[in-house]
N, C-alpha and C positions, 0 to 999 in steps of 0.2 A: 504493500500500500504506500509506504513512504517513498519508495523508488519511483512509483507512478506519479506521486505528487511532485517529486523532484523533477521528473521528466517534464511534467506539465508546466512547472515554474520556469524551467530552462527554455522550453518552447515559447512560452509567453514572452520572456526576456528577449529572445532572438527575434520574434515577430515585431515587438515594439521597436527595438533598436536597429533592426535591419530593414524593416518595411514601413511600419506605421509612422514613426517619427521622421525619417528621411522624406517620406511622401509629402509632409506638410511643412517642412523646414523653410523652403523658399517663400511660400505664401505668408508665413509668419515672420519672415525676416530674422530667423534665428542666426546666431553667429557660427553655427556648425551644421553640416549636412551629412557627414560620414558616420557610418555605424560605430566605428571605434571611438569617435569623439563623444557620441551619446553615451556609450558604455563608460568611458573615462569619467564623464561628468557625474553620472548617477552612482557609479561605484565609489568614486571619491567622496561624494556627498554622503552616501550611506556609511562610509567608513570614518567620516569627519576628518579626512586627511587623504593623503595619497594611498590609493588602494593597495599597491604592491608592498606597502609597509605592514598590511594586515592579512593579505590573502596569499597563501603559499603555493603559487603555481599559476600556470596559464593553460587554457583560457581562464580568466579570473572568475567568470560566472560559474564555471564547473567546479572550481575549488573554494568558492565562497561558502561559508556556513549558511544554512537555510534562512536564518533570521536576517542576515545581511543581504542575501539575494532578494528576500521579500521586501526589504526596505528600498533597495534599488529599483525593483519593479514598481513599487508604489510611487516612487518619485517619477519614474518614466510615465506612468499612467497619469499622474498629476500634471506633468508637462503637456501631455497629449490633450488633456481636458482643459488646458490653459489655466490651471490653478496654481502653478508656480512659475516664476520668472526664470526661464532657461538661461538667459544672458547673465543673470546674477549668479546662478549656480556655476556657469562656465568660468566666470571671472574668479570665483572663489577657488575652483579647482586649479586654475592656472596659477593663482597666488600660492597655494599650498605647494605646487610643484616648483615654483621659483625659490621658495624658502628652503626647500629640501636640497636644492642644487648648491653645492659648495664649490666656488671657483678654485682652480689649482693655484698653488702659490706662484707668485710672479705674474699672474694674469691680470 
């Protein structure tokens, strides 16, 4: 039963990020259109930071614990329903990533 639920959650995630969200991105003037960008934004937001600091493996959705995946799906659904500001979530994700990057000495 749980594996079926997990499979359904992963299928929902992929449909949202690969089909549903990219299909409306241009008309909504979102800052991203590619599936991996949507995945980054929602996984980072669900993790409250850069997802690869919390998820041990790739693809991230397949290695995320179920609660985290459910949060990411809920965020994606909220964006699709126009209930969250995708541009704000994208800026926050990019800020987390810039803060995580440490320049090499002498740079």
